[in-house]
C-alpha positions in Angstrom: 59.7 92.3 136.6 59.1 92.1 132.7 57.7 89.5 130.8 60.6 88.2 129.3 62.1 87.7 133.3 58.1 86.3 134.1 58.6 83.4 131.2 62.2 82.3 132.5 61.3 82.5 135.8 61.8 78.8 136.4 65.1 78.6 135.2 68.8 79.0 135.8 70.3 82.7 133.6 73.6 82.9 133.8 75.6 86.0 132.6 78.9 85.5 130.4 81.1 86.3 132.9 79.5 83.4 135.3 79.6 80.8 132.4 82.7 81.3 131.3 84.1 81.0 134.8 81.6 77.9 135.1 83.8 76.5 132.0 87.4 77.3 133.2 86.7 75.5 136.8 85.3 72.7 134.9 88.6 72.8 132.8 90.9 72.8 135.5 89.4 70.2 137.7 88.4 68.2 134.5 92.2 68.0 132.8 94.6 69.9 134.8 98.7 70.2 134.3 99.2 68.9 130.6 101.9 68.2 128.2 101.9 69.1 124.6 103.6 68.5 121.5 103.2 70.5 117.7 104.7 73.4 115.8 104.8 76.9 117.1 103.3 79.9 114.8 101.9 83.3 115.0 104.7 83.7 118.0 105.0 87.2 119.3 106.4 89.5 122.3 104.3 92.0 123.9 105.7 95.1 125.1 105.3 93.8 128.8 107.1 90.8 127.8 104.1 88.1 127.7 104.8 85.7 124.8 101.3 84.8 123.0 101.6 82.0 120.3 99.8 79.3 118.6 100.4 75.2 119.0 99.3 73.4 115.8 100.0 69.6 114.2 98.2 69.0 111.1 94.4 68.4 112.6 94.1 71.6 114.7 95.9 74.2 116.9 95.6 75.7 120.2 96.4 79.2 121.6 99.1 79.3 123.8 100.2 82.1 126.8 103.7 82.6 128.7 103.4 84.9 130.8 106.8 87.2 131.6 107.0 86.2 135.1 107.5 82.4 134.7 111.1 83.2 133.2 111.6 81.4 130.8 113.6 82.3 127.6 111.9 82.5 124.5 114.4 81.1 122.9 112.0 79.1 119.9 110.6 80.3 117.0 107.7 79.6 113.8 108.4 76.8 112.7 110.1 75.0 115.8 108.3 71.6 117.2 108.1 72.3 121.2 106.4 70.9 124.0 105.2 72.8 126.5 103.9 71.7 130.1 101.0 74.2 131.6 97.5 73.9 132.4 93.9 74.8 129.9 92.3 77.8 130.9 89.7 80.3 129.6 90.4 83.5 128.6 87.3 85.6 130.2 87.2 88.4 128.0 87.2 86.6 124.8 85.8 83.4 125.8 88.8 81.1 124.1 90.4 78.4 125.8 94.2 78.4 126.3 97.3 76.8 127.6 98.9 78.8 130.2 102.5 77.5 129.5 104.6 77.1 132.5 107.4 74.8 131.0 109.1 74.7 127.5 110.8 71.8 125.8 112.6 72.1 122.5 111.5 69.4 120.0 113.2 70.1 117.2 112.2 72.1 114.3 108.7 72.1 112.3 108.4 70.0 108.9 107.6 73.5 107.0 111.1 75.1 108.4 113.0 71.8 107.9 111.2 72.4 104.2 112.7 75.9 104.0 116.4 75.1 105.0 116.6 72.2 102.8 115.3 73.7 99.5 117.1 76.8 100.8 120.3 75.0 100.5 119.7 73.4 97.0 118.9 76.9 95.5 122.3 78.2 97.3 124.5 75.1 95.9 123.2 75.7 92.4 124.1 79.4 92.5 120.3 81.1 92.4 121.4 83.5 95.4 124.7 85.0 93.4 124.9 88.4 93.5 126.6 87.7 90.3 123.2 86.8 88.7 121.1 89.8 89.9 120.0 92.7 87.5 121.1 96.0 88.5 117.5 98.1 88.8 116.8 101.2 86.0 117.6 104.7 87.3 114.5 106.1 85.8 111.5 103.6 85.8 108.4 105.1 84.8 105.9 101.7 84.3 106.4 99.4 87.1 104.4 95.9 87.3 103.4 95.4 90.9 102.0 91.6 92.1 99.9 91.5 95.1 96.5 90.9 96.6 94.2 94.3 95.6 92.7 93.5 98.9 95.7 94.3 101.7 97.4 97.2 103.1 100.5 96.5 101.0 99.1 97.8 97.8 97.8 100.8 99.2 101.3 101.5 101.2 103.4 100.8 97.7 100.9 103.1 95.6 100.8 105.8 98.3 104.8 105.8 98.6 105.6 105.3 95.0 103.0 108.5 93.8 104.3 110.9 96.6 107.6 110.4 95.5 106.9 110.7 91.7 103.4 111.3 90.8 104.1 110.7 87.0 105.3 107.5 87.3 102.4 104.6 85.9 101.9 101.2 87.9 100.1 98.6 87.0 98.6 95.7 89.1 98.7 92.5 88.6 95.9 90.8 90.8 97.2 87.6 92.4 96.4 86.1 96.0 99.4 86.2 98.3 98.3 83.1 100.6 97.0 79.2 100.4 97.3 76.9 97.8 97.6 78.9 94.6 99.3 81.4 95.5 102.4 80.6 94.4 101.2 79.6 91.1 99.7 83.1 90.7 102.5 85.3 91.6 104.4 83.1 88.7 101.6 83.5 86.6 102.1 87.3 87.3 106.0 87.7 86.4 105.3 85.6 82.9 102.9 88.3 82.3 104.8 90.8 82.9 107.7 89.5 80.5 105.5 88.7 77.9 104.2 92.3 78.0 107.5 94.1 78.1 105.8 97.3 79.5 107.3 97.7 82.8 110.7 98.8 83.8 110.7 97.0 86.8 108.5 94.3 89.0 107.8 94.3 92.1 106.2 91.6 94.6 104.7 92.7 97.8 102.5 91.4 100.7 102.2 92.3 104.2 103.1 90.7 107.3 101.8 87.4 108.0 103.5 83.9 110.5 105.6 81.8 109.1 102.9 79.4 107.1 101.1 82.4 105.9 104.6 83.0 104.1 104.9 80.3 103.2 104.1 80.3 99.1 107.0 82.8 98.8 109.2 79.7 99.7 108.4 78.0 96.4 111.0 76.2 94.0 109.4 77.2 90.9 108.7 81.0 91.8 112.5 81.2 92.7 113.2 79.7 89.3 110.1 82.5 88.1 112.3 85.3 89.2 115.8 84.1 88.4 114.7 83.3 85.1 113.4 86.8 84.3 114.1 88.9 82.2 112.3 92.2 84.2 114.6 92.9 87.7 112.4 92.1 90.1 112.0 94.1 93.8 110.8 91.9 97.1 108.8 93.4 99.3 108.0 90.9 101.7 106.6 90.7 105.1 108.4 92.8 108.2 112.1 93.6 108.4 112.8 90.2 110.0 111.0 88.1 107.5 112.9 86.6 104.7 112.0 83.9 102.2 113.4 82.4 99.2 111.8 84.7 97.2 113.8 87.4 99.0 116.9 85.7 98.5 116.7 85.1 94.7 115.0 88.6 93.9 117.6 91.6 92.4 116.6 93.8 95.4 114.8 92.8 98.5 113.3 95.5 100.3 112.2 94.6 104.4 108.6 95.7 103.9 106.3 97.1 100.5 107.0 100.2 101.4 110.9 99.8 101.6 110.2 98.3 98.6 108.2 101.5 96.8 111.2 104.3 98.1 113.8 102.1 96.5 112.2 101.6 92.8 110.9 105.4 92.6 113.0 108.0 92.2 111.2 111.2 93.4 111.1 114.5 90.8 113.6 116.3 93.0 116.1 113.4 93.0 115.9 113.2 89.0 116.2 116.8 88.7 119.3 116.9 90.8 120.8 113.6 88.6 120.4 115.9 85.7 122.1 118.8 86.9 125.0 116.3 88.2 124.7 115.2 84.0 125.3 119.0 83.0 128.1 119.9 85.6 130.0 116.7 84.9 130.1 118.0 81.2 130.7 121.7 81.9 134.0 120.6 83.8 135.0 118.1 81.1 134.6 120.7 78.6 136.3 123.3 80.4 139.3 120.7 81.4 139.5 119.1 77.4 140.1 122.9 76.5 142.5 123.7 79.3 144.4 121.2 78.4 144.2 121.9 74.4 145.6 125.1 75.9 148.5 123.6 77.3 149.6 121.7 75.1 149.2 124.7 72.5 151.3 127.2 74.8 154.0 124.0 75.3 154.3 124.4 70.9 154.5 128.4 71.0 157.4 128.3 73.0 158.6 125.9 71.0 158.0 128.0 68.0 159.3 131.1 69.4 163.0 129.8 69.9 163.2 128.7 66.3 163.0 131.3 64.2 163.2 130.4 60.9 161.0 127.6 61.2 158.3 129.8 63.2 156.1 129.9 59.5 156.0 125.8 59.4 154.9 125.9 63.1 152.3 128.4 62.2 151.0 126.6 59.5 151.1 123.7 61.5 149.4 125.2 64.7 146.6 126.5 62.8 146.0 123.3 61.4 145.6 122.3 65.4 143.6 124.9 66.2 141.6 124.1 63.3 141.1 120.5 65.1 140.8 121.2 68.4 137.6 123.9 67.1 136.5 120.6 65.5 137.0 118.5 68.4 135.3 121.1 70.9 132.7 121.5 68.8 131.7 117.7 68.2 131.7 117.5 72.7 129.7 120.4 72.4 126.8 119.2 70.0 127.2 115.6 71.8 126.5 116.6 75.2 123.6 118.9 73.3 121.9 116.3 72.0 122.4 113.9 75.3 120.7 116.9 77.1 118.3 117.1 74.8 117.2 113.5 74.1 116.7 114.2 78.3 114.8 117.3 78.0 112.4 114.8 75.4 112.3 111.8 78.1 111.0 114.4 80.7 108.5 115.8 77.8 107.5 112.4 76.9 105.9 111.1 80.4 104.7 115.0 81.0 100.9 115.0 81.8 100.4 118.1 79.7 101.0 116.4 76.6 99.0 113.4 77.5 96.3 115.4 78.5 96.2 117.5 75.5 96.2 114.1 73.3 93.3 112.4 75.0 91.2 116.1 74.9 92.2 115.6 70.9 91.0 111.8 70.7 88.1 112.6 73.3 86.6 115.4 71.0 87.2 113.7 67.7 85.5 110.6 69.2 82.8 112.9 70.5 82.2 114.3 66.8 81.9 110.8 65.4 79.8 109.8 67.9 77.2 112.7 67.7 77.0 111.8 64.0 76.3 108.2 64.7 73.2 108.7 67.0 71.9 111.2 64.3 71.9 109.1 61.2 70.2 106.3 63.7 67.7 108.6 64.5 67.1 109.7 60.9 66.7 105.8 60.1 64.5 105.6 63.4 62.4 108.3 62.0 61.8 107.3 58.4 60.5 103.6 59.7 58.3 105.5 61.8 56.9 107.4 59.0 56.8 104.2 56.3 55.3 102.6 58.9 52.6 105.2 59.5 51.6 105.1 56.3 51.3 101.3 55.9 49.3 101.7 58.8 47.2 104.3 57.3 46.7 101.9 53.7 45.5 99.2 56.1 43.2 101.1 57.9 40.0 99.4 57.8 37.9 103.2 58.2 39.6 104.3 55.0 38.2 101.4 53.2 34.7 102.5 54.5 35.0 105.8 53.0 34.7 104.1 49.5 31.3 103.4 50.4 32.1 99.7 51.7 30.0 98.4 54.4 30.9 95.4 57.0 28.1 93.4 58.2 27.9 91.6 61.7 25.5 88.9 62.9 26.1 88.1 67.0 29.1 90.5 66.8 30.9 88.4 64.4 31.6 89.8 60.8 30.0 87.9 57.8 31.7 86.9 54.9 29.8 84.3 53.5 26.1 83.9 52.9 25.6 80.8 54.1 26.6 82.0 57.4 22.6 84.2 57.1 19.3 82.7 56.6 15.7 84.6 56.2 14.8 86.4 59.5 18.3 86.9 60.9 18.6 90.1 62.1 22.2 91.4 60.9 23.9 94.7 61.9 25.8 96.6 59.0 28.6 99.6 59.8 29.3 102.1 57.5 31.8 105.0 57.7 29.2 107.1 59.3 27.1 105.2 61.8 25.6 101.2 61.5 21.5 100.2 60.8 19.8 96.9 61.6 18.2 94.9 58.8 16.3 91.6 59.1 17.0 89.1 55.5 13.9 88.3 53.8 15.5 86.8 50.9 18.7 85.2 50.8 20.8 84.5 47.1 23.5 82.7 45.9 
């Protein structure tokens, strides 16, 4: 028996499991079968068919479980108000109490859900969900504004997907709450920030999954108007695939998840190359078709010319004119399309990392030279200051004064500056540059 066992030998010690069972027995005997009214939250159904959810009101909440064996249809969802009947028990592995549900009665929709439906109806009637008001996403976005929490999985999923597709894009992250009272305001501030800076091609608003309450900041009326008033297209990737918020309805494009939002915005390098190739193929076909069309016109003219020998010369002159105009037309087409191709290559060159690395390397070298020059100048200034201070200290060094024949007189360890400080027969110490002597005052004169 250990020392601790000896100290507590007269105490009844329970295991955690024994205490949990004791509490469960007290609940069964003291409370019994109860009915509870509240709002459903965090509903999830396991693979085997058990339903786990929370019943809450404005002051408290309690966990609930509905086992598949009860054969009760799960015809409610987050936000619904229900009345459940069952026994209050303790779940031993976690030591938490919960209601084991035997009955479910639908009691209407919850307050948050009703507010959501009312706002959705209002904004729909105002036309904020209209497809005509939605902007198209840019074909080649290289600058993306991302509004989300920098600490959640959503930002990691978005960045990983976007940069895997195209490592040359630049993502600017605006840190915002995505849950709680201030979340809607901070998301609105992010939208206004990107619209003011005008540095991004598209804005993405993302967050991971959550309960109906967790996602409720995205059902804010002010946020809906901010999305619609944005001059930059906005993509939402909020929650899971089944989650729909007011922000999703108003956004220019709604993605099911943050990962899907990145997929919808960013085009991969291979996809961009294919688009450019497609432009080139269409350009080549257009040139060939234009030449064939002109050739058919010329042949018709030639056939007409040969039928009328007397007017052949006149037709030949007209033909020469047409041929000149044809050559000029073809040349203009080639030049214009060549310029378009050059512009596309310039865009690719502009965003190439090699050019950026070169420019930044030159700037770094210049800054390094400036920094070294500044350091050397500052060190020289400090060296001059030190030398000047050394000279001043040398001039003020009393040892140098003693070298000139002066001496210092001490009485009782203190320097004597006035004859009034000494009297006849006083013993004085006199310090010279080299050595010191003791002397007795024999006579005193003013």
